[in-house]
N, C-alpha and C positions, 0 to 999 in steps of 0.2 A: 502495499500500501505506499501511496507517493505522502508527502509531506502534506499537496494540497488536498489530498483528498482525507486525511487524520484531521487538519482541520475543519474541511466541511461538514466531518461528523462532528466535531467539538461544536462548532457554531450551531448546528441542526438539534445537537442535543440541548446547548443553552436556551434554543429558542423553543423549544419543546418548555423547557422549565417555566420560561418567561410566562410562554399561554397559560401554561398550570396556573401561575400565580395570580397573574390575569383574572383569567377565569374565576380562583378561589376569592378572590376578593375582591369584583366587580361591581357596580352597584346592582344587577339584579343579585348576585351570589349575597349580596346585605340584606336584602327584603325578602329572601327564601321567610317558607312557612314555620320551617323547622329549626330555625335559628332565629339570633335575635332580630329586629328590624327598626330602620332608622328611617326617620321623617326626612323628608327634600329639603328643609332648613342645616340639618345635621350633615347629611352630605355632600351639602353645598361649601357648609363650612370645613370642612374635610379637604373637598376640593380646595380651595383656595388657601389653604394650610399648606399642602402641599405643593402648588403653584408655589407658595410664596418663596418654600425651600428651594425649588427648583431656579428659579431668577438670575439668583448670585451665579449658579454655576453655568447657566446660559452667558451671564456677563464675563465671566472667566475662560468661556471658552473663546468669546470673539476676540476678546482683547490678544490672547496666545495664537490666534490663526492672523490677527493683522499683524502681530509681532515677526510672523513666520511669514508672510506676505512681501512686508516692507524687508526684512533681511535679503530675500530672493531679489528683488526687485533694485537691492541699491548692490547685491553679490557679495552681502556677510555671510560668513559663517557662523553655523552653531555651534558652541562647546561640545565637546567630542567630550 
């Protein structure tokens, strides 16, 4: 098996885990009859809180990407 196939296999495994997590924690699963139910207000508050946690990550990622592009345009080397 080549390294690419091993990586694809690993990627598919991670994707399956993520899908299972999302299915288990999606708003539909939170409203199951056999488990706890949450109001729309609680679900919206949770979504907003999670979105707030992601915003700094987005900002940092954008800054890093901008720095990489600028270094390539200027012909600067990254630290090795």
